[in-house]
ZAPAGU-681934 format. One record per residue (C-alpha): residue in one letter; x, y, z. Coordinates in steps of 0.2 Angstrom, whole numbers, plus 2048, in hexadecimal, padded with zeros to 3 digits. Example, Ala and Ser with C-alpha at 12.3 -4.5 7.8 and 13.67 -1.06 7.14 Angstrom:
a83E7EA827;s8447FB824;
//
This chain:
m7C3769847;p7D5761846;e7DA759855;s7E8764858;k7DE774857;y7D276A863;r7DE767870;l7E577886F;f7D3780871;k7CE77587F;t7DF779889;f7DB78C888;f7C978988B;d7CB77F89A;g7D778B8A1;i7CC79A89E;v7BD7928A6;e7C57908B5;l7CB7A38B5;n7BA7AA8B1;n7A97A38AC;n7A37B189F;t7B07AF893;r7AF7AB880;v7BE7A3878;f7BE7A0864;f7CA79D857;l7CF7AB84C;e7D37A8839;d7E67A3837;t7EB7B082A;d7FC7A9825;k7FA79682A;t809795836;m80079A848;p7F0796850;l7E77A6855;i7DA7A5864;g7CF7B4868;i7C87B787A;r7BA7C287F;l7B57C6892;e7A37CA891;k7997D389F;e78A7C789E;p78A7B98AB;i7897AB89F;s79479989F;a7A579B896;k7A4794884;g7AE791874;q7AB795863;f7B2796851;l7B27A7849;p7A67A4839;m7AA7AC829;q79A7B4827;s7927C6825;s7937D0834;a77F7D4834;k77A7DF841;k7797D6851;a7747E385E;d7687D7868;s7767CA86A;i7847D686F;k78C7D387F;q7967E1888;i7A87DF88C;d7AB7DD89F;q7B47EB8A5;d7BB7E38B5;l7CC7E88B6;n7D27DA8C1;k7CA7CD8B5;h7D47D38A7;k7E37D28B1;d7E07C18B6;l7DD7BC8A3;i7EE7C589E;s7F77BD8AB;f7F17AB8A6;l7F57AE895;d8077B5899;k80A7A48A3;h802798896;p81078E88D;l80678F87D;v8047A187C;k8137A9871;k80A7BA86E;i7FC7C5874;h7F27D1868;l7E47DE86D;p7D77DE862;p7D87EC855;i7CE7FC856;i7CA802845;s7C7813840;r7C881F832;s7D8829831;k7D3839839;a7D184682B;t7CB85882C;s7BE860821;h7B687181F;k7A8878814;v7B0885808;g7A38867FA;s7908847F4;k7898747EC;h79486E7DE;s78C8677CF;i7908547CD;p79384E7BB;e7878417B5;f78E8307B1;i78B82B79F;n78981979C;g796812790;d7A581E796;n7B381579D;f7BA81A7AE;p7C68107BA;k7BE8097CA;i7C280A7DC;a7BB8037EC;v7B980E7FA;v7BA80580B;d7B2811818;g7A0814820;g797818810;i796825802;s7898327FE;d77C8307F2;i7818407EB;f78D8347E0;k7808267DD;d7828297CA;w7958247CD;i7938167D9;e7938057D0;g7907FA7E0;r78D7FA7F3;w7917ED7FF;g7827F2809;l7877EC81B;l7837FC824;s772803828;t76E815824;t76F81A837;d780812839;k78881A82A;d79582882C;e79782E819;a7A283D81B;h7B283581A;g7AE82880C;t7A5837801;f7B5842802;i7BF8347FC;a7B382F7EE;g7B28437EA;i7C58437E7;a7C58347DC;i7B683A7D2;l7B984D7D1;g7CA8507D7;n7D18577C9;s7C48647C4;l7C38697D7;n7D686A7DA;g7E086A7CA;a7EC85F7C2;p7FB8637CF;i7F185A7DC;c7E584E7D3;s7EE84A7C2;e7E183D7BD;q7D28427B3;d7C18437BB;g7B68347BC;c7B78247C6;r7AA8177C8;i7A98147DB;i7A58047E5;d79E8087F7;l7A67FB802;d79D802811;i7A37F881F;l7A880282D;p79A80A838;k799818844;e7A4815852;s79681585F;v78E805856;f79E7FD852;a79C7EE85E;n78A7EB856;y7937E5846;y7A37DE84B;t7A47D585C;e7B47CB859;p7C67D0855;l7C97D0842;q7B77CD83D;f7B87DE835;f7C57D782A;n7BB7C7826;e7AD7D2821;l7B97DB816;e7BF7CC80F;r7AD7C780A;a7A97D8802;v7BA7D87F7;i7B67C67F1;s7A37CB7ED;l7A67DD7E6;k7B57D87DB;n7AA7CA7D3;d79C7D57D0;t7A67E57CB;g7B87DF7C6;v7BF7ED7D2;r7D07EA7D7;v7D67FA7E1;f7CF7FC7F2;n7D280D7FB;f7D580880D;s7D6819816;l7D4810827;n7E080D835;i7E3804845;q7E680E855;e7F7809856;h80880C84E;v812800844;s81F7F784E;s8307F5845;g8317E384C;g8207DD849;y8137DB83B;s8007DD840;l7F27D183F;p7E87DE834;a7F67E1828;r7F87CD826;k7E57CD823;l7E77DB815;d7F67D280D;k7EB7C180D;i7DC7CA806;a7E57D37F7;v7EF7C47F2;n7E17B87F2;n7D67C47EA;d7E27CC7DD;v7DE7DE7E4;i7E87EC7EC;f7E47F67FB;i7EA8087FB;i7EB80B80E;s7EE81B816;a7FE81E821;g7F4826830;n7F3837837;t7FB83C847;l7F1841856;p7EE854858;h7FA856866;d80884D85B;i80685784B;r81685D846;t81C86F843;e818875830;w82686F824;p83287D823;i83C883813;d84D88081C;p85286D81B;s85B86D82B;s84C874834;a84186782B;l84D859833;a84E861844;i83A85F844;l83A84D83E;a84784984B;s83D85185A;s82C84A855;k82383B85E;n81482F85B;d814832848;i819821842;i80D81A835;r7FF81083C;t7F97FE839;p7F57F782D;a7FF802821;e80F7F7823;s8057EB818;a8127E480D;r8077DD800;n7FE7EF7FD;i8038017FB;s80280E809;v802821807;s808830811;a80184180E;l80A850807;n805863806;p7FC86A7F7;p8058777EC;n8008897EB;l7FC88D7FE;e80489B806;g811898812;i80F88580F;v81E87B807;p8188727F8;y8178607F8;a82085E808;l81B851815;s80A85881D;n80D85B82F;y80084E835;s80584082A;c80D832832;r81E82B82B;g82881B82B;p83281182E;g82680382F;t82D7F0831;r83E7EC82E;v83B7E581D;g8377F2810;l83280480F;k82380B815;p819816810;d81A8107FE;l8148207F6;a80E8327FA;h80183E7F3;v7F884E7F7;g7ED84C807;g7EA85F80B;s7F586B816;g7F386882A;s7F487B82C;k7E4884824;t7EB89481A;g7E08A1818;g7D28A080A;n7D9890803;g7D8886813;h7E0875812;g7E28767FF;l7D98667FA;l7C78677F5;s7BA8597F4;i7A78577F7;n79C853807;i78E84A809;k782857804;g78C85B7F3;e79586B7FA;i7A786E7F7;v7B286C806;d7C586C809;g7CD860815;c7DD857819;g7E384581E;t7ED837818;s7DB830814;y7DA83C807;a7EB83A800;a7E88287FC;p7DA8297EF;n7E58327E3;v7F18237E3;a7E38177E2;k7DC8207D3;t7ED8207CA;i7EE80C7CC;a7DC80A7C7;s7DE8147B8;i7EE80A7B4;d7E47FA7B5;h7D58017AB;k7E180779E;i7EA7F779A;e7E07EB791;g7DF7D9799;d7E37D27A9;v7F47DA7B1;s7FB7D47C1;r7FB7DD7D2;e80E7DD7D2;t80E7E77C1;l8017F37C7;m80B7F77D6;a81C7F77CD;l8168037BF;t80F80F7CC;i82080F7D8;h82B80F7C9;h82381F7C2;s8238287D2;q82F8367D7;l8348417E5;p82D8537E5;e83A8617E5;s8378667F7;l83E8567FD;k84D8537F0;d85985C7FB;k8688517FF;n865854813;f856849811;r85D83B808;d85E830816;v84C83381D;v84183880E;k83F82680B;h83582481B;l82A834816;i823830807;g82A820800;f82F81F7EE;g8268307EA;i8178367E3;p80F82C7D4;k80F8347C2;n7FE8357B9;s7F88247B1;d7FA82B7A1;d80C8307A3;i80F81F7AA;i80881579C;q80D82078D;g81F824792;e82A82F787;s83482D778;n845830781;s84382278C;i83D80F78C;s835805798;f8377F1799;v8297E87A4;f82D7D77A8;a81E7CD7B0;n8227BC7B6;r8257AE7C2;i8367AA7C9;r8367977CC;n84278B7D7;k85378B7D1;k84F7987C2;k8537AA7BE;m84D7B67B1;s8597BD7A6;f8577C9796;s8677CF78C;f8677DF781;s8717ED77B;w8727FE781;p86A80B776;a87781076B;s87382376C;l87882277E;v88A81A77A;k899823778;s8AA81D775;g8A480C77A;k89E81278B;c88B813791;f882823796;g87082879C;y8648247AA;a85E8127AF;k85080E7BC;l84B7FD7C1;t83C7F87CC;l8377E77D3;v8287E27DB;s8257D07E1;t81A7C57EC;p8257BB7F6;p81E7AE803;f81C7B4814;n81E7AA825;h81A7B5834;r8207A8840;f8317AF83C;g82E7C0843;a8377CE83A;e83E7C182D;f82C7BD826;v8327C0815;r8387AF80F;v83F7B27FE;n8477C07F8;i8457C57E6;n8527D07DE;a8567D87CE;y8667DE7C5;l86B7E97B7;r87C7E27B1;q8887E87A5;e8957DC79D;q8A87DD7A2;k8B77DC799;d8B97CA7A0;g8A77C479B;s8A07C57AC;y8927D27AF;k8917E07BC;g8837E77C5;q8817FB7C2;l8738017CB;e8718077DD;p8638067E9;i8588167E7;y85C81C7F9;l86D8167FC;p876822808;i88382D803;s88F82480E;s88B812807;e89A808811;n8987F7818;q8897F380B;q88C7E180C;f8877DF81E;e8747D981E;k86D7E6829;n8727F381C;q86C7EA80E;i85B7E8816;a85B7FB81B;h86280280B;s8627F57FD;f84F7EF800;k8567DC803;w8477D1807;s83A7DF803;p82E7DB7F6;v8307EC7EE;k8427F27E8;v8468017DD;y8588047D5;e85F8127CB;k86E81B7C3;s8748277B7;f8838227AD;n89082F7A8;g89982279E;v89A8127A5;g8A38017A0;d8AA7FC78F;s89C7F2789;t88A7F5782;n8847E2787;w8787E3796;k86D7D779E;l85E7D97AA;e85D7CB7B7;v8517C57C4;d8567B77D1;y8527B37E3;l8597AF7F4;t8517A4801;r8537A3814;n85979581C;n84F785819;e84278E80E;t83C7877FE;m8357917EF;p82278F7EC;l81E7827E0;n81678F7D4;g82479B7D7;v8237AC7DC;p81B7BA7D2;f8237C97CE;t8247DA7C2;a8347E27BD;i8357F27B4;l8457FA7AC;t84680B7A5;i85481279A;s853825796;d85D833790;p85E84079D;s85F84E790;g84E849788;e856849776;k85A838771;p84C82D769;i85081E775;f83E816774;n83E813761;e85180F761;m84F80276D;k83F7FA766;q8477F8755;h8567F075D;l84B7E4767;q83F7E0757;a8507DD74E;l8557D075B;g8437C7759;v83D7CE76A;q82A7D176A;v8277E276F;v8167E5775;d80E7F577C;i80A7F678F;k7F77FA78A;t7F57EA781;a8027DE789;a7F67D7796;r7EA7D3787;v7F77C977C;t8027C1789;t7FE7B4794;r7FB7B87A7;v8087B07B2;
//
């Protein structure tokens, strides 16, 4: 043990021993290497106080060694008073209570025929982090973590999620589940029934240590990179804070090159909003009067993707693709946009014979309908897993996330100008397109994908000419969209300013004096955009310091030059230095003809090849280029 940590440990240990002799004190893992974390547990048994390190080992069932928490209120008051006055204590966290995002399901049909898995068929892979998956899908389950005993499993929630991933298209149709049926499932059974949770996890964050071990092992065994995490902590995200569970998911994701798809969380029954109305003004009034519906931890995770729930289409009296009345919403922390994406999670209001409008399978193999942000997440997870599966070679996390976000769109029900300032907090960047549409594109557009690292005192610059068919009288027309996803360093010692490097991207057009002017605007720039130079407005509207940024603009004859540049640069906070190996990022630029008539793809491809630029299809680019 380092001497400094030993002294800190002893200070706490001696003080709490004097306070109470049945206390356990232990170090928790330091998730960001900046602040030592110490756990304290008041136990009911009359034992001597003791200290221990939290081991990085499997949470094997230890019912015979579990000590009950001391429920004496005065002892807890004394402990809080001691911690409050201690000079070394900067912040106190309660241990996270982990639970499934409360979801509803009802049987609506008889047993459904589960298709047989045929060896040799290629399918995407998703790991479902939950309480287990029924053996009705055993042919589709490639691997299991196997932590939970049979009597401690609650497989209903995870089975519904697996059913959407495997059979969602045939059960619900393309307007709800656009990806083709079939998905290899990795059953990461880690969350036991609530009544036996303490038999598996006796210390704070031990659940996340177990999750980390499982991710390392299962990725190594199966190659899975997308983890559906439809679990939440029973607390709302704080705009000025960043939870320890979110930090743990960040660390696991980056260290293991995986992505967690996290449900935004559901409101409690008494906080469910009135069903979304057709009239935009009425919808805004409902949002303004609603309470306790901010996204739940760890959906603020800045290294992963969180998902809110939308209504299904074709339900009588239900506005299609509007925010479901139970779905939690943003804003999250002060930096970035949360939730990131949205998808159909079922209607919170049952409608006649169509129920919640989202179908899956229960543990007996019967067709059931249900609703919850838990059930919106697997559709997004499958799209990302499908992109990863269809691209040959090793593609970065940043690229997978950027492709999905870049090709997301707002539903018609939320495009009204009255929603402009709030829609980003409801559904993030929108609903992702189908993976085939994302990868294949269209002839009237071209997308450039730049996956690289930006290093100290460097920037990326790519020069090109605007498509000739979109140039008239020397001026440029068309539509451009630019998405940037990066993995900058975090330091949570700085609170809300935990992002230490701002990676930015620009699409610039040459001016008459030879300089270049940025021509794009943030996707959610308010109609009134005064004082955009102020830091708080750049953070709120221009995604400054956010790892994810999206810009766009339609050009109706701009500038006097066809010379353009895509540039990526960085800005560090005071006294911050760039990491030695740089910051990984992916930038995606799409240029298109809104009329759908011009052959932009072939035109730009020929132009770039004439300049000597190697143009590689996205499906094979990861195989023929070097991973950065």
